C-alpha positions as CSV (number, residue, x, y, z in Angstrom):
1,X,-50.6,66.9,70.8
2,X,-48.1,64.2,70.1
3,X,-47.1,63.1,66.6
4,X,-45.3,59.8,66.0
5,X,-43.3,59.1,62.9
6,X,-41.5,56.0,61.8
7,X,-39.2,55.6,58.8
8,X,-37.0,52.6,58.1
9,X,-36.7,51.4,61.7
10,X,-36.3,55.0,63.0
11,X,-38.8,56.2,65.5
12,X,-39.4,59.8,66.7
13,X,-42.0,61.6,68.7
14,X,-42.8,65.3,68.6
15,X,-44.8,66.8,71.4
16,X,-46.5,70.2,70.6
17,X,-47.8,72.4,73.3
18,X,-50.2,75.2,72.1
19,X,-51.6,77.9,74.5
20,X,-55.1,79.4,74.4
21,X,-56.2,83.0,75.3
22,X,-54.3,84.9,72.7
23,X,-50.9,83.5,73.6
24,X,-49.2,82.9,70.2
25,X,-46.4,80.7,71.6
26,X,-46.1,77.1,70.6
27,X,-43.5,74.8,72.1
28,X,-42.3,71.7,70.2
29,X,-40.2,69.0,71.7
30,X,-38.8,66.2,69.5
31,X,-37.6,62.9,70.9
32,X,-35.7,60.3,68.9
33,X,-32.8,57.9,69.2
34,X,-30.3,60.8,69.4
35,X,-32.0,62.4,72.4
36,X,-33.2,59.3,74.3
37,X,-31.4,56.4,75.7
38,X,-33.4,53.2,75.3
39,X,-34.9,52.4,78.8
40,X,-35.1,48.9,80.2
41,X,-38.6,47.6,79.8
42,X,-38.5,44.7,82.3
43,X,-37.4,44.6,85.9
44,X,-34.0,46.0,86.9
45,X,-31.3,43.4,86.8
46,X,-31.4,41.3,90.0
47,X,-34.9,42.5,91.0
48,X,-37.5,40.0,92.0
49,X,-41.0,39.9,90.5
50,X,-43.6,41.3,93.0
51,X,-47.2,42.2,92.8
52,X,-47.5,45.9,92.1
53,X,-49.3,48.5,94.2
54,X,-52.7,49.7,93.0
55,X,-52.3,52.3,90.2
56,X,-48.8,51.2,89.3
57,X,-48.9,50.1,85.7
58,X,-45.2,49.5,85.1
59,X,-43.9,46.0,84.4
60,X,-43.8,44.1,87.7
61,X,-43.2,40.5,86.5
62,X,-46.4,39.4,88.2
63,X,-50.1,39.3,87.1
64,X,-53.2,38.1,88.8
65,X,-52.4,34.5,88.0
66,X,-48.7,34.3,88.6
67,X,-45.3,35.2,87.1
68,X,-45.1,36.8,83.7
69,X,-42.4,36.1,81.1
70,X,-39.6,38.7,80.7
71,X,-40.4,41.3,78.0
72,X,-38.1,41.7,75.0
73,X,-35.5,44.4,75.7
74,X,-34.4,47.0,73.2
75,X,-35.9,47.8,69.8
76,X,-38.4,50.4,68.6
77,X,-41.0,49.6,71.2
78,X,-38.6,50.2,74.1
79,X,-37.4,53.4,72.4
80,X,-41.0,54.5,71.9
81,X,-41.8,53.9,75.6
82,X,-38.7,56.0,76.6
83,X,-39.8,58.8,74.3
84,X,-43.3,58.9,75.7
85,X,-41.9,59.0,79.2
86,X,-39.6,61.9,78.3
87,X,-42.5,63.8,76.6
88,X,-44.6,63.3,79.7
89,X,-41.7,64.7,81.9
90,X,-41.4,67.7,79.6
91,X,-45.2,68.3,79.8
92,X,-45.1,68.0,83.6
93,X,-42.2,70.5,83.8
94,X,-43.9,73.0,81.5
95,X,-47.3,72.8,83.3
96,X,-45.7,73.1,86.7
97,X,-43.8,76.3,85.5
98,X,-47.0,77.7,84.1
99,X,-49.0,77.1,87.3
100,X,-46.2,78.7,89.4
101,X,-46.2,81.7,87.1
102,X,-50.0,82.1,87.2
103,X,-49.9,82.0,91.0
104,X,-47.4,84.8,91.0
105,X,-49.4,87.1,88.7
106,X,-50.5,90.2,90.5
107,X,-48.3,89.4,93.5
108,X,-45.6,92.0,94.2
109,X,-42.1,90.7,94.9
110,X,-41.3,90.7,98.6
111,X,-38.3,93.0,98.0
112,X,-40.6,95.7,96.4
113,X,-43.0,95.5,99.4
114,X,-40.1,95.9,101.9
115,X,-38.7,98.9,99.9
116,X,-42.1,100.7,100.1
117,X,-42.4,100.1,103.9
118,X,-38.9,101.6,104.4
119,X,-39.9,104.6,102.3
120,X,-42.9,105.3,104.5
121,X,-40.8,105.4,107.7
């Protein structure tokens, strides 16, 4: 769940991760102008506009019928885009960690297995 709040030209985004199956943990991540540097919205300086690859939805400077105008840089929209990207990165890191931990459930550490083999000898 993500919550967006805006007060007097200040924008923040809070991502809340809740877990099912009796896990009472809840993780909240807050993103605002103090934790996010405003990203560039348009092309990097000096980059040429080029048709994007399929599935790439970032600004490319080109659309079906030709070149697009440069987007406005800075401001609340650019900050919001940065915060959403940071929240997505946080979500990806959390989910990757959970998946890795679930794969290791029930698996004995290799060191423990080696110790048991040595004891049998």
